[in-house]
N, C-alpha and C positions, 0 to 999 in steps of 0.2 A: 502493500500500499504506499501510495506516495505520502511524503511529508506536505502539509501544511505550509504557507509562506510563514506564517506565526513560529511555528516549530524549526522552521529552519533558519529564521532569526534567532531564536531562543538558544539553537544550537551554535549559532555563529558568536554570540556573546557568551558563552560558556566557555567555549574554547580560547577565545583571546582575552578572557579576564584569568586564563591561567598564565601568567608569564613566569619568568624564571625565577622571580622569588616570591610569586605566588600572594604578593600584596597591592595587587592593582586593583582600581575599583573604579566602575564606570561613570563618566562624569558629563550628562547630557545638559546643554544649554543653548539657548541664543543671545549671539552678541552681535553689536552694531557692524555693518557691513565694513565699515572704514579700519576697526578695530581688528576684523578677521584679516583684512589686504595688509593690515602693518605686521600682525603676526606673521604672514606668510613670508613679507619682506625680511623680517628681522630674522625669522627661521633659515632663510636661503642665505642672508647673508654671512650668518654665523654657521651654515653649512650642518646644522641642528634638525632636528623634526620639529615639528609645532610643539608637540607633546614635550619633548624634552627642555624647550624652550619655555612654556609656561611650568614644568618643575622648577627650573631654575629661578626664575623670576618670583616666584610663589616663597620658595624656601629663601631666597636671598632678602625678602621683604621679613619675612619671619625673623630672620636673625638680625636685622636692621632693629626690628621693633624690639627685640628682647634686649638689645644691648642697653636699651634708655628705661628699662624697668628695674625696679628693685626686686628681689626675692618675691616678696609677697605679691607684687603686681605680676609676676610670671607663672606664681602657682595659681594666680585666680584667672590668669590668662589661660592655662591648662586646662582648668576644672570646668571653664565653661563650656566644652564641646565634649 
């Protein structure tokens, strides 16, 4: 019996969530088209994937923020989510 489109999509998502580290999560969202174009340009400029660029930007921003916080503020930051 042939799989439905929904079953094929579910199988695809399950396969692609199994990265080498096993810690990947899916992020589905809409962003402004100019931001998407900027992401694409930056990724091509740095010769990295859009995913790698986003991860780096997010991690760098978090590090910058944490450097400005006290220990109690950092604890609150991590406890918030």
